[in-house]
N, CA, C and O atoms as CSV, one atom per row, in Angstrom:
chain,resi,resn,atom,element,x,y,z
A,1,UNK,N,N,-2.562,-1.709,-3.133
A,1,UNK,CA,C,-2.323,-3.002,-2.509
A,1,UNK,C,C,-3.437,-3.965,-2.898
A,1,UNK,O,O,-4.499,-3.556,-3.368
A,2,UNK,N,N,-3.186,-5.183,-2.703
A,2,UNK,CA,C,-4.136,-6.230,-3.028
A,2,UNK,C,C,-5.260,-6.203,-1.999
A,2,UNK,O,O,-5.041,-5.830,-0.847
A,3,UNK,N,N,-6.446,-6.592,-2.405
A,3,UNK,CA,C,-7.601,-6.574,-1.508
A,3,UNK,C,C,-7.542,-7.699,-0.493
A,3,UNK,O,O,-8.046,-7.561,0.621
A,4,UNK,N,N,-6.939,-8.795,-0.866
A,4,UNK,CA,C,-6.852,-9.943,0.037
A,4,UNK,C,C,-5.392,-10.368,0.106
A,4,UNK,O,O,-4.756,-10.582,-0.927
A,5,UNK,N,N,-4.866,-10.489,1.297
A,5,UNK,CA,C,-3.465,-10.862,1.457
A,5,UNK,C,C,-3.271,-12.333,1.106
A,5,UNK,O,O,-4.229,-13.106,1.086
A,6,UNK,N,N,-2.008,-12.720,0.826
A,6,UNK,CA,C,-1.737,-14.131,0.574
A,6,UNK,C,C,-1.864,-14.969,1.842
A,6,UNK,O,O,-1.705,-16.189,1.782
A,7,UNK,N,N,-2.146,-14.348,2.992
A,7,UNK,CA,C,-2.393,-15.011,4.274
A,7,UNK,C,C,-1.181,-15.719,4.863
A,7,UNK,O,O,-0.809,-15.463,6.008
A,8,UNK,N,N,-0.563,-16.605,4.091
A,8,UNK,CA,C,0.503,-17.425,4.639
A,8,UNK,C,C,1.713,-17.413,3.696
A,8,UNK,O,O,1.566,-17.475,2.475
A,9,UNK,N,N,2.892,-17.332,4.280
A,9,UNK,CA,C,4.133,-17.343,3.510
A,9,UNK,C,C,4.321,-18.704,2.841
A,9,UNK,O,O,4.090,-19.748,3.451
A,10,UNK,N,N,4.742,-18.672,1.587
A,10,UNK,CA,C,4.984,-19.908,0.834
A,10,UNK,C,C,6.200,-20.664,1.354
A,10,UNK,O,O,6.317,-21.870,1.137
A,11,UNK,N,N,7.108,-19.966,2.041
A,11,UNK,CA,C,8.363,-20.575,2.457
A,11,UNK,C,C,8.335,-21.113,3.882
A,11,UNK,O,O,8.831,-22.209,4.145
A,12,UNK,N,N,7.748,-20.333,4.815
A,12,UNK,CA,C,7.814,-20.750,6.222
A,12,UNK,C,C,6.439,-20.852,6.882
A,12,UNK,O,O,6.332,-21.190,8.061
A,13,UNK,N,N,5.399,-20.562,6.121
A,13,UNK,CA,C,4.017,-20.589,6.608
A,13,UNK,C,C,3.747,-19.561,7.701
A,13,UNK,O,O,2.815,-19.715,8.489
A,14,UNK,N,N,4.581,-18.493,7.745
A,14,UNK,CA,C,4.336,-17.381,8.667
A,14,UNK,C,C,3.182,-16.520,8.164
A,14,UNK,O,O,2.719,-16.686,7.036
A,15,UNK,N,N,2.723,-15.604,9.004
A,15,UNK,CA,C,1.639,-14.693,8.648
A,15,UNK,C,C,2.196,-13.559,7.791
A,15,UNK,O,O,3.222,-12.968,8.128
A,16,UNK,N,N,1.521,-13.258,6.686
A,16,UNK,CA,C,1.942,-12.205,5.770
A,16,UNK,C,C,1.141,-10.942,6.080
A,16,UNK,O,O,-0.083,-10.981,6.203
A,17,UNK,N,N,1.864,-9.808,6.205
A,17,UNK,CA,C,1.254,-8.534,6.574
A,17,UNK,C,C,1.506,-7.484,5.503
A,17,UNK,O,O,2.521,-7.516,4.807
A,18,UNK,N,N,0.571,-6.558,5.383
A,18,UNK,CA,C,0.710,-5.440,4.450
A,18,UNK,C,C,1.666,-4.410,5.053
A,18,UNK,O,O,1.516,-4.017,6.210
A,19,UNK,N,N,2.654,-3.975,4.256
A,19,UNK,CA,C,3.628,-2.985,4.726
A,19,UNK,C,C,4.060,-2.086,3.577
A,19,UNK,O,O,3.852,-2.399,2.405
A,20,UNK,N,N,4.662,-0.968,3.940
A,20,UNK,CA,C,5.338,-0.098,2.983
A,20,UNK,C,C,6.828,-0.288,3.259
A,20,UNK,O,O,7.290,-0.082,4.381
A,21,UNK,N,N,7.574,-0.681,2.230
A,21,UNK,CA,C,8.976,-1.072,2.436
A,21,UNK,C,C,9.924,-0.341,1.485
A,21,UNK,O,O,9.497,0.339,0.553
A,22,UNK,N,N,11.204,-0.500,1.745
A,22,UNK,CA,C,12.227,-0.149,0.769
A,22,UNK,C,C,12.542,-1.464,0.057
A,22,UNK,O,O,13.104,-2.382,0.655
A,23,UNK,N,N,12.182,-1.547,-1.209
A,23,UNK,CA,C,12.333,-2.794,-1.961
A,23,UNK,C,C,13.683,-2.846,-2.664
A,23,UNK,O,O,14.138,-1.860,-3.244
A,24,UNK,N,N,14.303,-3.999,-2.601
A,24,UNK,CA,C,15.513,-4.283,-3.383
A,24,UNK,C,C,15.035,-5.055,-4.597
A,24,UNK,O,O,14.414,-6.110,-4.463
A,25,UNK,N,N,15.327,-4.527,-5.799
A,25,UNK,CA,C,14.798,-5.102,-7.029
A,25,UNK,C,C,15.957,-5.405,-7.971
A,25,UNK,O,O,16.764,-4.524,-8.266
A,26,UNK,N,N,16.042,-6.638,-8.440
A,26,UNK,CA,C,17.102,-7.058,-9.363
A,26,UNK,C,C,16.567,-7.013,-10.786
A,26,UNK,O,O,15.476,-7.509,-11.069
A,27,UNK,N,N,17.356,-6.407,-11.685
A,27,UNK,CA,C,16.929,-6.281,-13.076
A,27,UNK,C,C,18.158,-6.272,-13.969
A,27,UNK,O,O,19.017,-5.400,-13.838
A,28,UNK,N,N,18.245,-7.236,-14.877
A,28,UNK,CA,C,19.348,-7.337,-15.843
A,28,UNK,C,C,20.718,-7.210,-15.176
A,28,UNK,O,O,21.576,-6.451,-15.627
A,29,UNK,N,N,20.903,-7.966,-14.098
A,29,UNK,CA,C,22.197,-8.004,-13.437
A,29,UNK,C,C,22.493,-6.826,-12.526
A,29,UNK,O,O,23.577,-6.755,-11.947
A,30,UNK,N,N,21.560,-5.909,-12.388
A,30,UNK,CA,C,21.768,-4.764,-11.515
A,30,UNK,C,C,20.728,-4.769,-10.405
A,30,UNK,O,O,19.653,-5.352,-10.542
A,31,UNK,N,N,21.063,-4.115,-9.314
A,31,UNK,CA,C,20.147,-4.003,-8.190
A,31,UNK,C,C,19.793,-2.543,-7.992
A,31,UNK,O,O,20.668,-1.677,-7.980
A,32,UNK,N,N,18.506,-2.274,-7.838
A,32,UNK,CA,C,18.066,-0.931,-7.482
A,32,UNK,C,C,17.231,-1.039,-6.211
A,32,UNK,O,O,16.648,-2.082,-5.917
A,33,UNK,N,N,17.189,0.043,-5.480
A,33,UNK,CA,C,16.355,0.135,-4.285
A,33,UNK,C,C,15.277,1.167,-4.554
A,33,UNK,O,O,15.552,2.229,-5.112
A,34,UNK,N,N,14.061,0.861,-4.161
A,34,UNK,CA,C,12.934,1.764,-4.375
A,34,UNK,C,C,12.249,1.979,-3.028
A,34,UNK,O,O,11.860,1.022,-2.360
A,35,UNK,N,N,12.107,3.242,-2.640
A,35,UNK,CA,C,11.472,3.581,-1.365
A,35,UNK,C,C,9.956,3.588,-1.462
A,35,UNK,O,O,9.380,3.808,-2.527
A,36,UNK,N,N,9.330,3.342,-0.326
A,36,UNK,CA,C,7.882,3.453,-0.134
A,36,UNK,C,C,7.084,2.580,-1.099
A,36,UNK,O,O,6.167,3.058,-1.767
A,37,UNK,N,N,7.436,1.310,-1.164
A,37,UNK,CA,C,6.770,0.347,-2.050
A,37,UNK,C,C,5.750,-0.461,-1.242
A,37,UNK,O,O,6.099,-1.024,-0.205
A,38,UNK,N,N,4.497,-0.525,-1.701
A,38,UNK,CA,C,3.515,-1.372,-1.015
A,38,UNK,C,C,3.839,-2.843,-1.259
A,38,UNK,O,O,4.065,-3.256,-2.396
A,39,UNK,N,N,3.858,-3.622,-0.195
A,39,UNK,CA,C,4.221,-5.036,-0.311
A,39,UNK,C,C,3.523,-5.835,0.775
A,39,UNK,O,O,2.969,-5.286,1.728
A,40,UNK,N,N,3.567,-7.134,0.603
A,40,UNK,CA,C,3.139,-8.084,1.630
A,40,UNK,C,C,4.417,-8.721,2.149
A,40,UNK,O,O,5.222,-9.220,1.363
A,41,UNK,N,N,4.614,-8.713,3.468
A,41,UNK,CA,C,5.864,-9.187,4.059
A,41,UNK,C,C,5.555,-10.220,5.143
A,41,UNK,O,O,4.689,-10.011,5.993
A,42,UNK,N,N,6.276,-11.329,5.094
A,42,UNK,CA,C,6.113,-12.365,6.112
A,42,UNK,C,C,6.686,-11.864,7.436
A,42,UNK,O,O,7.834,-11.425,7.496
A,43,UNK,N,N,5.890,-11.932,8.483
A,43,UNK,CA,C,6.332,-11.504,9.802
A,43,UNK,C,C,7.338,-12.447,10.435
A,43,UNK,O,O,7.989,-12.092,11.418
A,44,UNK,N,N,7.472,-13.640,9.884
A,44,UNK,CA,C,8.385,-14.642,10.449
A,44,UNK,C,C,9.747,-14.635,9.744
A,44,UNK,O,O,10.781,-14.521,10.402
A,45,UNK,N,N,9.752,-14.757,8.416
A,45,UNK,CA,C,11.026,-14.866,7.687
A,45,UNK,C,C,11.376,-13.625,6.861
A,45,UNK,O,O,12.505,-13.505,6.385
A,46,UNK,N,N,10.422,-12.696,6.684
A,46,UNK,CA,C,10.707,-11.469,5.951
A,46,UNK,C,C,10.539,-11.558,4.443
A,46,UNK,O,O,10.795,-10.579,3.742
A,47,UNK,N,N,10.117,-12.703,3.927
A,47,UNK,CA,C,9.901,-12.844,2.481
A,47,UNK,C,C,8.914,-11.770,2.018
A,47,UNK,O,O,7.923,-11.484,2.691
A,48,UNK,N,N,9.210,-11.178,0.845
A,48,UNK,CA,C,8.379,-10.093,0.324
A,48,UNK,C,C,7.589,-10.562,-0.887
A,48,UNK,O,O,8.088,-11.311,-1.727
A,49,UNK,N,N,6.351,-10.105,-0.957
A,49,UNK,CA,C,5.467,-10.403,-2.083
A,49,UNK,C,C,4.923,-9.086,-2.615
A,49,UNK,O,O,4.595,-8.182,-1.847
A,50,UNK,N,N,4.828,-8.985,-3.949
A,50,UNK,CA,C,4.291,-7.782,-4.575
A,50,UNK,C,C,3.083,-8.140,-5.420
A,50,UNK,O,O,3.061,-9.180,-6.078
A,51,UNK,N,N,2.075,-7.271,-5.398
A,51,UNK,CA,C,0.954,-7.430,-6.314
A,51,UNK,C,C,1.461,-7.205,-7.731
A,51,UNK,O,O,2.472,-6.529,-7.922
A,52,UNK,N,N,0.779,-7.758,-8.725
A,52,UNK,CA,C,1.213,-7.643,-10.122
A,52,UNK,C,C,1.395,-6.190,-10.568
A,52,UNK,O,O,2.415,-5.888,-11.186
A,53,UNK,N,N,0.455,-5.269,-10.286
A,53,UNK,CA,C,0.665,-3.882,-10.722
A,53,UNK,C,C,1.887,-3.234,-10.068
A,53,UNK,O,O,2.573,-2.430,-10.699
A,54,UNK,N,N,2.157,-3.573,-8.826
A,54,UNK,CA,C,3.330,-3.038,-8.129
A,54,UNK,C,C,4.600,-3.586,-8.772
A,54,UNK,O,O,5.549,-2.835,-9.001
A,55,UNK,N,N,4.629,-4.879,-9.064
A,55,UNK,CA,C,5.793,-5.494,-9.702
A,55,UNK,C,C,6.047,-4.880,-11.079
A,55,UNK,O,O,7.193,-4.613,-11.442
A,56,UNK,N,N,4.978,-4.658,-11.843
A,56,UNK,CA,C,5.117,-4.034,-13.173
A,56,UNK,C,C,5.710,-2.634,-13.045
A,56,UNK,O,O,6.546,-2.226,-13.851
A,57,UNK,N,N,5.266,-1.905,-12.020
A,57,UNK,CA,C,5.800,-0.561,-11.819
A,57,UNK,C,C,7.277,-0.617,-11.439
A,57,UNK,O,O,8.065,0.203,-11.910
A,58,UNK,N,N,7.660,-1.570,-10.593
A,58,UNK,CA,C,9.071,-1.749,-10.254
A,58,UNK,C,C,9.896,-2.064,-11.500
A,58,UNK,O,O,11.002,-1.549,-11.658
A,59,UNK,N,N,9.366,-2.900,-12.378
A,59,UNK,CA,C,10.049,-3.192,-13.646
A,59,UNK,C,C,10.232,-1.927,-14.464
A,59,UNK,O,O,11.303,-1.697,-15.027
A,60,UNK,N,N,9.189,-1.103,-14.532
A,60,UNK,CA,C,9.269,0.157,-15.279
A,60,UNK,C,C,10.318,1.088,-14.706
A,60,UNK,O,O,11.067,1.717,-15.453
A,61,UNK,N,N,10.379,1.181,-13.382
A,61,UNK,CA,C,11.396,2.009,-12.732
A,61,UNK,C,C,12.783,1.477,-13.069
A,61,UNK,O,O,13.690,2.254,-13.368
A,62,UNK,N,N,12.955,0.157,-13.022
A,62,UNK,CA,C,14.252,-0.453,-13.325
A,62,UNK,C,C,14.650,-0.239,-14.784
A,62,UNK,O,O,15.818,0.017,-15.075
A,63,UNK,N,N,13.692,-0.342,-15.696
A,63,UNK,CA,C,13.990,-0.142,-17.121
A,63,UNK,C,C,14.464,1.278,-17.398
A,63,UNK,O,O,15.257,1.502,-18.312
A,64,UNK,N,N,13.988,2.228,-16.620
A,64,UNK,CA,C,14.358,3.632,-16.802
A,64,UNK,C,C,15.299,4.097,-15.688
A,64,UNK,O,O,15.259,5.254,-15.271
A,65,UNK,N,N,16.146,3.179,-15.214
A,65,UNK,CA,C,17.004,3.473,-14.068
A,65,UNK,C,C,18.000,4.594,-14.336
A,65,UNK,O,O,18.518,5.184,-13.388
A,66,UNK,N,N,18.285,4.906,-15.599
A,66,UNK,CA,C,19.202,6.015,-15.886
A,66,UNK,C,C,18.599,7.350,-15.467
A,66,UNK,O,O,19.321,8.336,-15.317
A,67,UNK,N,N,17.294,7.390,-15.278
A,67,UNK,CA,C,16.624,8.624,-14.852
A,67,UNK,C,C,16.586,8.765,-13.330
A,67,UNK,O,O,16.144,9.792,-12.816
A,68,UNK,N,N,17.043,7.748,-12.611
A,68,UNK,CA,C,17.061,7.815,-11.150
A,68,UNK,C,C,18.157,8.792,-10.734
A,68,UNK,O,O,19.307,8.663,-11.155
A,69,UNK,N,N,17.796,9.760,-9.910
A,69,UNK,CA,C,18.730,10.831,-9.549
A,69,UNK,C,C,19.478,10.584,-8.242
A,69,UNK,O,O,20.549,11.154,-8.033
A,70,UNK,N,N,18.946,9.759,-7.374
A,70,UNK,CA,C,19.543,9.555,-6.058
A,70,UNK,C,C,20.291,8.227,-6.025
A,70,UNK,O,O,19.801,7.219,-6.535
A,71,UNK,N,N,21.475,8.230,-5.424
A,71,UNK,CA,C,22.221,6.989,-5.241
A,71,UNK,C,C,22.567,6.841,-3.759
A,71,UNK,O,O,22.618,7.822,-3.017
A,72,UNK,N,N,22.799,5.611,-3.351
A,72,UNK,CA,C,23.217,5.338,-1.980
A,72,UNK,C,C,24.501,4.518,-2.023
A,72,UNK,O,O,24.752,3.786,-2.980
A,73,UNK,N,N,25.296,4.648,-0.990
A,73,UNK,CA,C,26.528,3.867,-0.869
A,73,UNK,C,C,26.441,3.043,0.405
A,73,UNK,O,O,25.883,3.483,1.410
A,74,UNK,N,N,26.994,1.855,0.349
A,74,UNK,CA,C,27.025,1.015,1.535
A,74,UNK,C,C,28.261,0.139,1.476
A,74,UNK,O,O,28.755,-0.172,0.392
A,75,UNK,N,N,28.768,-0.266,2.647
A,75,UNK,CA,C,29.957,-1.113,2.667
A,75,UNK,C,C,29.653,-2.502,2.109
A,75,UNK,O,O,28.569,-3.047,2.313
A,76,UNK,N,N,30.614,-3.050,1.414
A,76,UNK,CA,C,30.470,-4.387,0.850
A,76,UNK,C,C,31.692,-5.206,1.243
A,76,UNK,O,O,32.816,-4.883,0.860
A,77,UNK,N,N,31.468,-6.250,1.997
A,77,UNK,CA,C,32.552,-7.137,2.421
A,77,UNK,C,C,32.541,-8.393,1.562
A,77,UNK,O,O,31.489,-8.834,1.098
A,78,UNK,N,N,33.709,-8.954,1.360
A,78,UNK,CA,C,33.811,-10.230,0.670
A,78,UNK,C,C,33.836,-11.319,1.733
A,78,UNK,O,O,34.666,-11.283,2.641
A,79,UNK,N,N,32.950,-12.266,1.626
A,79,UNK,CA,C,32.763,-13.293,2.652
A,79,UNK,C,C,34.055,-14.037,2.971
A,79,UNK,O,O,34.421,-14.176,4.138
A,80,UNK,N,N,34.754,-14.521,1.928
A,80,UNK,CA,C,35.962,-15.324,2.152
A,80,UNK,C,C,37.109,-14.505,2.734
A,80,UNK,O,O,37.957,-15.044,3.445
A,81,UNK,N,N,37.140,-13.213,2.439
A,81,UNK,CA,C,38.242,-12.373,2.892
A,81,UNK,C,C,37.965,-11.723,4.247
A,81,UNK,O,O,38.885,-11.201,4.875
A,82,UNK,N,N,36.729,-11.748,4.699
A,82,UNK,CA,C,36.372,-11.085,5.955
A,82,UNK,C,C,36.924,-11.857,7.149
A,82,UNK,O,O,36.738,-13.069,7.259
A,83,UNK,N,N,37.589,-11.154,8.021
A,83,UNK,CA,C,38.114,-11.750,9.247
A,83,UNK,C,C,37.182,-11.372,10.384
A,83,UNK,O,O,36.919,-10.193,10.621
A,84,UNK,N,N,36.695,-12.363,11.071
A,84,UNK,CA,C,35.793,-12.117,12.193
A,84,UNK,C,C,36.534,-12.457,13.470
A,84,UNK,O,O,37.039,-13.569,13.632
A,85,UNK,N,N,36.596,-11.501,14.370
A,85,UNK,CA,C,37.266,-11.730,15.650
A,85,UNK,C,C,36.216,-11.905,16.734
A,85,UNK,O,O,35.262,-11.134,16.825
A,86,UNK,N,N,36.405,-12.923,17.546
A,86,UNK,CA,C,35.442,-13.193,18.628
A,86,UNK,C,C,35.801,-12.444,19.876
A,86,UNK,O,O,35.102,-12.553,20.884
């Protein structure tokens, strides 16, 4: 992790805290999830920040995503087609 936090969120000016998260990472049109990633997270809006070495490692994991052995499934709804009942 970085020695000094970014202190304040760039988007909402909330306090940024050091956390270990499950990161959602977009790479070449695909999304991967990586567990136990060190990050800085805004306590107000949830915006995530990564130190440069952490981001580089996430890129490396994404580049070699064919070697990832675990997959997860989750429901995906289409916004326009979803019917919400009150």
